[in-house]
C-alpha positions as CSV (number, residue, x, y, z in Angstrom):
1,X,167.3,-50.0,-60.7
2,X,168.1,-46.9,-62.6
3,X,167.8,-44.7,-59.5
4,X,170.6,-46.7,-57.8
5,X,172.9,-46.0,-60.7
6,X,175.6,-43.5,-59.8
7,X,175.5,-42.2,-63.3
8,X,171.9,-41.1,-62.8
9,X,173.0,-38.8,-59.9
10,X,175.8,-37.4,-62.1
11,X,173.2,-36.6,-64.8
12,X,170.8,-34.8,-62.4
13,X,173.5,-33.1,-60.2
14,X,173.2,-29.7,-61.9
15,X,169.4,-29.6,-61.3
16,X,169.8,-30.8,-57.7
17,X,172.4,-28.1,-57.0
18,X,170.2,-25.4,-58.7
19,X,167.2,-26.6,-56.6
20,X,169.1,-26.4,-53.4
21,X,170.3,-22.9,-54.2
22,X,166.7,-21.9,-55.2
23,X,165.4,-23.2,-51.8
24,X,168.1,-21.2,-50.0
25,X,167.1,-18.1,-51.9
26,X,163.4,-18.6,-51.3
27,X,163.8,-19.0,-47.6
28,X,166.1,-16.0,-47.3
29,X,163.9,-13.8,-49.5
30,X,160.7,-14.9,-47.8
31,X,162.1,-14.3,-44.3
32,X,163.2,-10.8,-45.3
33,X,159.9,-9.9,-47.0
34,X,158.0,-11.3,-44.1
35,X,159.5,-8.6,-41.9
36,X,158.3,-5.8,-44.1
37,X,154.7,-4.5,-43.6
38,X,152.1,-4.2,-46.3
39,X,148.9,-2.2,-46.2
40,X,146.7,-5.3,-46.9
41,X,146.8,-8.9,-45.9
42,X,147.5,-11.5,-48.6
43,X,143.8,-12.4,-48.9
44,X,142.8,-8.7,-49.1
45,X,145.4,-8.0,-51.8
46,X,144.3,-11.0,-53.8
47,X,140.7,-9.9,-53.5
48,X,141.6,-6.4,-54.7
49,X,143.4,-7.7,-57.7
50,X,140.6,-10.1,-58.6
51,X,137.8,-7.6,-58.2
52,X,139.8,-5.0,-60.2
53,X,139.8,-7.5,-63.0
54,X,136.1,-8.2,-62.7
55,X,136.7,-11.6,-61.2
56,X,134.3,-11.3,-58.3
57,X,133.2,-14.9,-58.9
58,X,136.7,-16.3,-57.9
59,X,136.6,-17.2,-54.2
60,X,139.5,-17.1,-51.8
61,X,139.9,-19.8,-49.1
62,X,142.4,-20.4,-46.4
63,X,144.1,-23.8,-46.4
64,X,146.5,-25.5,-44.0
65,X,150.2,-25.8,-44.6
66,X,153.1,-23.5,-45.4
67,X,153.5,-22.2,-48.9
68,X,150.6,-24.5,-50.0
69,X,149.1,-21.6,-52.0
70,X,147.5,-22.4,-55.4
71,X,144.8,-21.5,-57.8
72,X,142.2,-24.1,-58.6
73,X,140.9,-23.5,-62.2
74,X,138.2,-26.1,-61.9
75,X,136.5,-24.6,-58.9
76,X,137.6,-21.0,-59.6
77,X,139.1,-20.8,-56.1
78,X,142.3,-19.1,-54.8
79,X,143.6,-21.2,-51.9
80,X,146.1,-19.4,-49.6
81,X,148.0,-20.8,-46.7
82,X,147.4,-19.4,-43.3
83,X,150.4,-17.1,-43.2
84,X,149.8,-15.7,-46.7
85,X,146.0,-15.4,-46.1
86,X,146.2,-13.4,-42.9
87,X,149.5,-11.6,-42.7
88,X,150.1,-8.0,-43.8
89,X,153.6,-8.4,-45.2
90,X,155.3,-8.0,-48.6
91,X,155.8,-11.8,-48.6
92,X,152.1,-12.5,-48.1
93,X,150.9,-10.0,-50.7
94,X,153.5,-11.1,-53.2
95,X,152.6,-14.8,-53.1
96,X,148.8,-14.0,-53.0
97,X,149.2,-11.8,-56.0
98,X,151.1,-14.5,-57.9
99,X,148.2,-16.9,-57.3
100,X,145.8,-14.2,-58.4
101,X,147.9,-13.9,-61.5
102,X,146.9,-17.5,-62.4
103,X,143.3,-16.5,-62.0
104,X,143.8,-13.6,-64.4
105,X,145.5,-16.0,-66.9
106,X,142.5,-18.4,-66.6
107,X,140.0,-15.6,-67.2
108,X,142.0,-14.5,-70.3
109,X,142.4,-18.1,-71.6
110,X,146.2,-17.7,-71.5
111,X,147.3,-20.4,-73.9
112,X,150.2,-21.9,-71.9
113,X,147.9,-22.2,-68.9
114,X,145.2,-23.9,-71.0
115,X,147.7,-26.3,-72.3
116,X,149.1,-27.0,-68.9
117,X,145.7,-27.6,-67.4
118,X,144.8,-30.0,-70.2
119,X,148.1,-31.9,-69.7
120,X,147.8,-32.4,-66.0
121,X,146.2,-35.9,-66.1
122,X,148.7,-37.2,-68.7
123,X,151.7,-35.6,-66.8
124,X,150.6,-37.2,-63.6
125,X,150.5,-40.6,-65.2
126,X,153.7,-40.0,-67.1
127,X,155.8,-39.1,-64.1
128,X,155.1,-42.3,-62.3
129,X,153.9,-44.9,-64.8
130,X,156.7,-43.9,-67.3
131,X,159.4,-44.7,-64.8
132,X,157.8,-47.9,-63.7
133,X,157.5,-49.1,-67.3
134,X,161.2,-48.2,-68.0
135,X,162.3,-50.1,-64.9
136,X,160.1,-53.1,-65.7
137,X,161.4,-53.1,-69.3
138,X,165.0,-53.2,-68.0
139,X,164.3,-56.0,-65.6
140,X,162.8,-58.0,-68.5
141,X,166.1,-57.9,-70.3
142,X,165.7,-54.5,-71.9
143,X,162.2,-55.1,-73.3
144,X,162.1,-52.4,-76.0
145,X,158.3,-52.0,-76.1
146,X,157.9,-51.3,-72.4
147,X,161.0,-49.1,-72.2
148,X,160.0,-46.9,-75.2
149,X,156.4,-46.7,-73.9
150,X,157.8,-45.6,-70.6
151,X,160.0,-43.0,-72.2
152,X,157.0,-41.7,-74.2
153,X,155.0,-41.3,-71.0
154,X,157.8,-39.7,-69.2
155,X,158.4,-37.3,-72.1
156,X,154.8,-36.1,-71.6
157,X,155.7,-35.2,-68.1
158,X,158.8,-33.4,-69.3
159,X,156.7,-31.4,-71.8
160,X,154.3,-30.5,-69.0
161,X,157.2,-29.1,-66.9
162,X,158.5,-27.1,-69.9
163,X,155.0,-25.6,-70.6
164,X,154.6,-24.8,-66.9
165,X,157.6,-22.4,-66.9
166,X,156.0,-19.5,-69.0
167,X,152.8,-20.0,-66.9
168,X,154.7,-19.3,-63.6
169,X,156.9,-16.5,-65.0
170,X,153.8,-14.8,-66.5
171,X,151.8,-15.1,-63.3
172,X,154.6,-13.4,-61.4
173,X,154.9,-10.6,-64.0
174,X,151.1,-10.0,-63.8
175,X,151.3,-10.0,-60.0
176,X,154.1,-7.4,-59.8
177,X,152.3,-5.2,-62.3
178,X,149.0,-5.4,-60.4
179,X,150.6,-4.8,-57.0
180,X,152.2,-1.5,-58.2
181,X,149.3,-0.3,-60.4
182,X,146.8,-0.8,-57.6
183,X,149.0,0.9,-55.0
184,X,149.4,-2.2,-52.8
185,X,153.2,-1.9,-52.9
186,X,155.4,0.9,-53.9
187,X,158.0,0.6,-56.7
188,X,160.7,0.5,-54.0
189,X,158.9,-2.3,-52.1
190,X,158.5,-4.2,-55.3
191,X,162.2,-5.2,-55.1
192,X,161.5,-7.4,-52.1
193,X,158.4,-9.0,-53.7
194,X,160.5,-9.7,-56.8
195,X,163.1,-11.5,-54.8
196,X,160.5,-13.8,-53.4
197,X,158.8,-14.5,-56.7
198,X,162.1,-14.9,-58.6
199,X,163.4,-17.4,-56.1
200,X,160.2,-19.3,-56.3
201,X,160.5,-19.3,-60.1
202,X,164.0,-20.9,-59.8
203,X,162.5,-23.9,-58.1
204,X,160.3,-24.5,-61.2
205,X,163.4,-24.1,-63.4
206,X,165.3,-26.6,-61.3
207,X,162.4,-29.1,-61.4
208,X,162.2,-28.8,-65.2
209,X,165.9,-29.2,-65.6
210,X,165.8,-32.3,-63.5
211,X,163.0,-33.8,-65.6
212,X,164.9,-33.0,-68.8
213,X,168.2,-34.5,-67.5
214,X,166.4,-37.6,-66.2
215,X,164.9,-38.1,-69.7
216,X,168.3,-37.7,-71.2
217,X,169.7,-40.3,-68.8
218,X,167.0,-42.8,-69.8
219,X,167.6,-42.2,-73.5
220,X,171.4,-42.5,-73.1
221,X,171.0,-45.7,-71.1
222,X,168.7,-47.3,-73.6
223,X,170.6,-46.3,-76.7
224,X,173.8,-47.3,-75.0
225,X,172.5,-50.8,-74.3
226,X,171.1,-51.1,-77.8
227,X,174.5,-50.2,-79.3
228,X,176.2,-52.9,-77.1
229,X,173.7,-55.5,-78.3
């Protein structure tokens, strides 16, 4: 019901536009950095970063998909997509180093990462169940209990998105510092790596902004209906 309201799309329009721009930037930056050679493959660069930090226990695996790279804190495994795992390009080492940055955060008990990992189950429920409860509450003649419960759950998802931002930015900062200090890329080459990681960071900013604007829309809709009553 809410998602068919034109006002909803007006609310989230800035986030959608930012997301589209971020996707354009990431494709452009990735394509450019993919053409520039690196001395190591993404997997080898990640292994070098991890071993230099004493994280020999963190495994590296190849997984299917494109840009499906992630660090699994439960299994202590860095999972890299095929292109990132095998290619010797600045794009590959940049993305692999970013994921290795998450492993470094985990090893150092970086507080925002700890909070984010703890919030994952609640955020997963809040992003779906929250919306369902809000919609059901609206269908049932603006049932306030269901609607506010849904808003509370969705707010947990928004909080997760906000906490996730410093985690991603910090992982990129660690990645860039390690790539240069270990001699995997030169300071001049770091420019191209930064373009890829900065563009990727913008996608997280866009997702967070959309979550915040969606929550604002729900709150405006509910309080507006209450005022009319």
